[in-house]
C-alpha positions in Angstrom: 10.0 -12.2 -3.5 10.3 -9.0 -5.4 12.1 -6.0 -3.8 9.7 -3.3 -2.8 10.4 0.3 -3.9 11.9 2.7 -1.4 12.6 6.4 -1.1 16.0 5.8 -2.6 14.5 4.1 -5.6 12.0 6.9 -5.8 15.0 9.4 -6.0 16.5 7.3 -8.8 13.2 7.2 -10.7 12.9 11.0 -10.4 16.2 11.2 -12.3 14.8 9.0 -15.0 11.6 11.0 -15.0 13.5 14.3 -15.5 15.4 12.8 -18.4 12.2 11.4 -20.0 10.4 14.7 -19.7 13.3 16.5 -21.3 12.9 14.1 -24.2 9.1 14.7 -24.2 9.7 18.5 -24.5 12.0 18.0 -27.4 9.6 15.6 -29.1 6.6 18.0 -28.6 8.6 20.9 -30.2 9.8 18.9 -33.2 6.3 17.4 -33.9 4.8 20.9 -33.7 7.6 22.2 -36.0 7.2 19.3 -38.4 3.5 20.1 -38.9 4.4 23.7 -39.9 7.3 22.5 -42.1 5.0 20.1 -44.0 2.2 22.6 -44.2 4.5 25.3 -45.7 6.2 22.7 -48.0 3.0 21.3 -49.5 0.0 23.5 -48.5 -2.0 20.3 -48.7 -4.2 19.5 -45.6 -4.6 15.9 -46.7 -0.9 15.4 -46.2 -1.2 16.7 -42.6 -4.0 14.2 -42.0 -1.8 11.5 -43.3 1.1 12.6 -41.1 -1.3 12.6 -38.1 -2.5 9.1 -38.9 1.1 7.9 -39.3 1.7 8.9 -35.7 -1.6 7.6 -34.4 -2.1 4.2 -36.1 1.1 2.4 -34.8 -0.1 3.1 -31.3 -3.5 1.5 -32.0 -2.2 -1.5 -33.9 1.0 -2.4 -32.2 0.9 -1.3 -28.6 -1.3 -4.1 -27.3 1.3 -6.6 -28.5 4.3 -4.5 -27.6 3.3 -4.3 -24.0 3.9 -8.1 -23.7 7.5 -7.6 -24.7 8.0 -5.0 -21.9 6.8 -7.7 -19.4 9.0 -10.5 -20.8 12.3 -8.7 -21.4 14.7 -6.8 -19.2 13.0 -3.4 -19.1 16.3 -1.5 -18.5 17.9 -3.0 -21.6 14.7 -2.6 -23.6 14.4 1.1 -22.7 18.1 1.7 -23.6 17.7 0.1 -27.0 14.5 2.0 -27.7 16.1 5.3 -26.7 19.1 4.5 -29.0 16.5 3.8 -31.8 14.9 7.2 -31.1 18.3 8.8 -31.5 18.8 7.0 -34.8 15.4 8.1 -36.1 16.0 11.7 -35.1 19.3 11.6 -37.0 17.4 10.4 -40.1 14.9 13.2 -39.6 17.9 15.6 -39.6 19.2 14.0 -42.8 15.7 14.1 -44.5 15.0 17.7 -43.6 18.4 18.9 -44.8 17.8 20.6 -48.1 14.5 18.6 -48.5 16.2 15.2 -48.9 13.7 12.3 -49.3 10.7 14.6 -49.4 7.3 14.2 -47.7 7.0 10.4 -48.3 10.3 9.9 -46.4 9.1 12.0 -43.5 5.8 10.0 -43.3 7.7 6.8 -43.4 10.0 8.0 -40.6 6.9 9.1 -38.6 5.5 5.6 -38.9 8.7 4.1 -37.6 8.8 6.6 -34.8 5.3 5.6 -33.9 6.3 1.9 -33.8 9.2 2.6 -31.4 6.9 4.7 -29.2 4.4 1.9 -29.1 7.1 -0.3 -27.5 8.4 2.5 -25.3 5.3 3.8 -23.6 4.2 0.5 -21.9 7.8 -0.1 -20.9 8.5 3.2 -19.2 5.0 3.1 -17.5 5.6 -0.4 -16.2 8.8 0.6 -14.3 7.0 3.2 -12.1 5.5 0.8 -9.5 8.9 -1.0 -9.3 10.7 2.2 -8.2 8.0 4.4 -6.7 6.5 3.5 -3.3 2.8 3.0 -3.3 1.9 6.2 -1.3 3.8 8.3 -3.9 2.2 6.8 -7.1 -0.6 9.4 -7.2 1.9 12.2 -6.6 4.0 11.0 -9.5 1.0 10.8 -11.8 0.1 14.3 -10.7 3.6 15.5 -11.4 3.5 14.0 -14.9 0.2 15.8 -15.7 1.6 19.0 -14.3 4.4 18.9 -17.0 1.8 18.1 -19.6 -0.2 21.2 -18.6 3.0 23.3 -18.9 3.6 21.9 -22.4 0.1 22.9 -23.4 0.6 26.4 -22.2 4.2 27.1 -23.3 5.0 24.4 -25.8 3.5 26.0 -28.9 5.1 29.3 -28.0 8.5 27.7 -27.5 8.2 25.9 -30.9 7.1 29.1 -32.7 9.9 31.1 -31.2 12.4 28.5 -32.2 11.0 28.3 -35.8 11.5 32.0 -36.2 15.3 31.8 -35.4 16.2 28.3 -36.5 15.5 25.7 -39.2 13.6 22.5 -38.5 16.9 20.7 -38.9 18.4 22.7 -36.0 15.4 21.9 -33.9 15.8 18.2 -34.5 19.4 18.6 -33.4 18.0 20.0 -30.1 15.7 17.0 -29.7 18.6 14.6 -30.3 20.5 16.3 -27.5 17.5 15.9 -25.1 17.0 12.3 -26.0 20.8 11.7 -25.4 20.4 13.3 -21.9 17.4 11.0 -21.2 19.6 8.0 -22.0 22.2 8.8 -19.3 20.1 7.9 -16.2 18.9 4.8 -18.0 22.5 3.7 -18.4 23.6 4.5 -14.8 20.5 3.6 -12.7 19.5 0.1 -11.7 15.9 -0.6 -12.8 14.5 -3.5 -10.7 13.6 -6.7 -12.6 10.2 -8.2 -11.9 9.6 -11.9 -11.1 9.2 -13.7 -14.4 6.2 -15.7 -15.3 6.7 -19.4 -14.5 5.7 -21.5 -17.4 5.2 -25.3 -17.3 7.1 -26.8 -20.2 5.3 -30.2 -20.2 8.5 -32.1 -20.1 10.3 -30.1 -22.6 13.7 -28.6 -21.7 13.0 -25.2 -23.0 9.9 -23.3 -24.2 10.2 -21.4 -27.5 10.1 -17.7 -27.4 6.8 -17.6 -29.3 5.2 -20.0 -26.8 6.5 -17.9 -23.9 5.1 -14.8 -25.6 1.7 -16.5 -26.0 1.7 -17.7 -22.4 2.6 -14.3 -21.2 -0.2 -12.7 -23.2 -2.8 -15.2 -22.0 -1.7 -14.8 -18.4 -1.9 -11.0 -18.8 -5.5 -11.2 -20.0 -6.4 -13.5 -17.1 -4.7 -11.1 -14.7 -6.7 -8.2 -16.3 -10.0 -10.1 -15.6 -9.0 -11.2 -12.1 -9.9 -7.8 -10.5 -13.6 -7.2 -11.2 -13.5 -3.7 -9.7 -10.6 -2.6 -11.9 -12.1 -4.3 -15.0 -15.4 -2.4 -14.5 -13.6 0.9 -13.9 -11.5 0.2 -17.0 -14.6 -0.3 -19.1 -16.4 2.6 -17.7 -13.4 4.9 -18.1 -13.1 3.9 -21.8 -16.9 4.2 -22.4 -16.9 7.6 -20.6 -14.2 8.8 -23.0 -16.1 7.4 -26.0 -19.0 9.6 -25.0 -16.9 12.6 -23.9 -14.5 12.8 -26.8 -17.1 14.0 -29.4 -18.1 16.7 -26.9 -14.5 17.8 -26.4 -14.0 17.9 -30.2 -17.1 20.0 -30.6 -16.4 22.6 -27.9 -14.7 25.1 -30.2 -17.5 24.7 -32.7 -20.1 25.0 -29.9 -18.4 28.1 -28.5 -17.9 29.9 -31.8 -21.3 29.2 -33.5 -23.8 28.8 -30.7 -22.4 31.6 -28.5 -20.6 33.7 -31.2 -17.4 33.4 -29.3 -14.3 35.2 -30.5 -10.8 33.5 -30.9 -9.6 35.6 -28.0 -12.4 34.4 -25.7 -11.7 30.8 -26.7 -8.0 31.3 -26.2 -8.9 32.5 -22.6 -10.8 29.3 -22.0 -7.9 27.2 -23.4 -5.5 29.0 -21.1 -7.7 28.6 -18.1 -8.0 24.9 -18.9 -4.3 24.5 -18.7 -4.3 26.3 -15.4 -7.0 23.8 -14.0 -4.8 20.9 -15.2 -1.9 22.4 -13.2 -4.2 23.0 -10.2 -5.4 19.3 -10.1 -1.8 18.1 -10.6 -0.6 20.2 -7.6 -3.4 18.8 -5.5 -2.4 15.3 -6.5 1.2 16.0 -5.7 0.2 17.2 -2.2 -2.2 14.4 -1.2 -1.4 10.7 -1.2 -4.8 9.2 -2.0 -8.1 10.4 -3.2 -10.4 8.7 -0.7 -12.9 7.0 -1.1 -11.4 6.4 -4.6 -14.3 4.6 -6.1 -16.9 7.1 -5.0 -14.8 10.1 -6.1 -14.1 8.5 -9.5 -17.8 8.0 -10.3 -19.0 11.2 -8.7 -16.4 13.0 -10.9 -17.7 11.3 -14.0 -21.3 12.2 -13.1 -20.3 15.8 -12.6 -18.6 15.9 -15.9 -21.7 14.7 -17.7 -23.9 17.1 -15.7 -21.6 19.9 -16.8 -22.3 19.2 -20.5 -26.0 19.2 -19.8 -25.6 22.7 -18.3 -23.7 23.7 -21.5 -26.5 22.3 -23.6 -29.0 24.7 -22.0 -26.6 27.6 -21.3 -28.1 31.0 -22.2 -26.6 32.8 -25.3 -23.3 34.5 -24.5 -23.4 33.6 -20.8 -19.6 33.6 -20.9 -19.0 33.5 -17.2 -21.2 30.4 -16.9 -19.4 28.8 -19.8 -16.0 29.5 -18.3 -16.9 28.1 -14.9 -18.6 25.0 -16.2 -15.8 24.2 -18.5 -13.3 24.5 -15.7 -15.3 22.2 -13.5 -15.5 19.6 -16.3 -11.8 19.6 -16.8 -11.1 19.6 -13.1 -13.1 16.4 -12.5 -11.8 14.8 -15.8 -8.3 15.2 -14.5 -9.3 13.6 -11.2 -10.7 10.5 -12.9 -7.5 10.2 -14.9 -5.2 10.3 -11.9 -7.3 7.9 -9.9 -7.6 5.5 -12.8 -3.9 5.3 -13.4 -3.1 5.0 -9.7 -5.6 2.1 -9.3 -4.1 0.4 -12.3 -0.5 0.7 -10.9 -1.5 -0.8 -7.5 -3.8 -3.6 -8.7 -2.1 -5.1 -11.7 1.0 -7.3 -10.9 4.2 -5.7 -12.0 5.0 -8.5 -14.4 1.8 -7.8 -16.4 1.6 -4.0 -16.1 3.2 -3.3 -19.5 0.7 -5.5 -21.3 -2.3 -4.1 -19.4 -1.2 -0.5 -20.0 -0.7 -1.4 -23.7 -4.3 -2.7 -23.8 -5.5 0.4 -22.1 -3.7 2.8 -24.5 -4.8 0.8 -27.5 -8.5 0.8 -26.5 -8.2 4.5 -25.4 -6.7 5.7 -28.7 -9.1 3.5 -30.7 -12.0 5.1 -28.8 -10.6 8.6 -29.6 -10.4 7.6 -33.3 -13.9 6.2 -33.4 -15.4 9.1 -31.5 -13.9 11.6 -34.0 -16.0 9.9 -36.7 -18.9 9.8 -34.3 -18.7 13.6 -33.8 -18.6 14.1 -37.6 -21.7 11.9 -38.0 -23.6 13.5 -35.2 -23.0 17.0 -36.6 -24.9 15.9 -39.8 -28.0 15.0 -37.7 -28.1 17.2 -34.6 -27.0 20.7 -33.5 -24.2 21.2 -30.9 -26.6 21.7 -28.0 -28.5 18.5 -28.8 -25.3 16.5 -29.1 -24.1 17.8 -25.7 -27.4 16.8 -24.1 -27.6 13.4 -25.7 -24.0 12.5 -25.0 -24.4 13.6 -21.3 -27.6 11.6 -20.9 -26.0 8.5 -22.4 -23.0 8.9 -20.0 -25.2 9.3 -17.0 -27.3 6.3 -18.1 -24.1 4.2 -18.3 -23.1 5.3 -14.7 -26.6 4.4 -13.3 -26.5 1.0 -15.1 -23.1 0.2 -13.6 -24.3 0.9 -10.1 -27.5 -1.0 -10.7 -26.1 -4.1 -12.4 -22.7 -4.5 -10.6 -21.4 -4.7 -7.1 -18.9 -2.0 -7.8 -20.2 0.2 -5.0 -19.4 -2.5 -2.5 -15.8 -2.8 -3.6 -13.5 -0.7 -1.4 -10.1 0.7 -2.3 -7.7 1.1 0.5 -4.7 3.0 -0.8 -6.0 2.2 -4.3 -5.7 -1.5 -3.5 -8.9 -3.5 -4.3 -10.5 -5.0 -1.2 -13.8 -6.9 -1.9 
């Protein structure tokens, strides 16, 4: 029987959470600074695209397999080793950016290695949350995390820009190294509960090989993923919804500037208000325990998001107040779907498979983002922005109607995010 998380373990997790978010701040600032450093060094936009892909591709290719390791191995030890690797990679960045040692190719190689480490780290750090955070607090922790993300969107670029005006990129990497070192301290001192390992029948053999245990763990994780029809359908609908929505997100600056002749200052105002809405939803999630009824709120939010883009498709020229309000509503309900989705995952997937399932989710999610970016480029060659908004919204609404018509999802109830059929 696994130990259940308590308020004490929640307090310990918050110490880990603080350390990790310090590391995230450091990583955000250095990544922002690295883009400027490479841009100034080369002046070649293709290099920036390569650098972006070097960060992105390891998460798509490796994370689905890396999540299994986080479920098989001691998560505390794995997190410590991965954090030490992060320190080593940051030291290499310091070496490579000192007097231009190793050049752009070396920085791209280091970025790929950094992405590989991150592909192992993300499922592992996510999978410890339900082992240390009591179920009623999961939504609040997710809200708190998104609150920090919103703060980073608002202040992160300004922090990075200010630092770049006073320090070199090498000095900024030294700052990230300090923050990663701070995040290592609670991992070393705090006990992270171990989950009950998967029991494997060895068919008379004394010991199963590591590769066979890995395969058994992976197969068991996939079966576990399919065992909860409500979560599986929500997972699929969430990914498809993002596939339809991401082209619309990518086209919003173009839509605002060309269709409505918006100025950079006006779009900056929308961007700032968007971050404010993220913080607002995060604060609401921190205050309340559960969004009930979860399944209805999830799909109603998705429907309102799609409806919002239909309104944008037919919005009168330069109706800025309408554009601002609709965009805020879209982001508000998008944040709601994210928090509900993660909370349902954390309460329905067994702890010993959570790293793998989260790895599957992130792999499919990032792949959907990558494909949808090409989708947006293709659509722009065929339709104008208003038509794309309308068609994407209609496709999303059709998907929602089909889910309700062809599945029993509406009959599945979630009590405290736990599936009850």
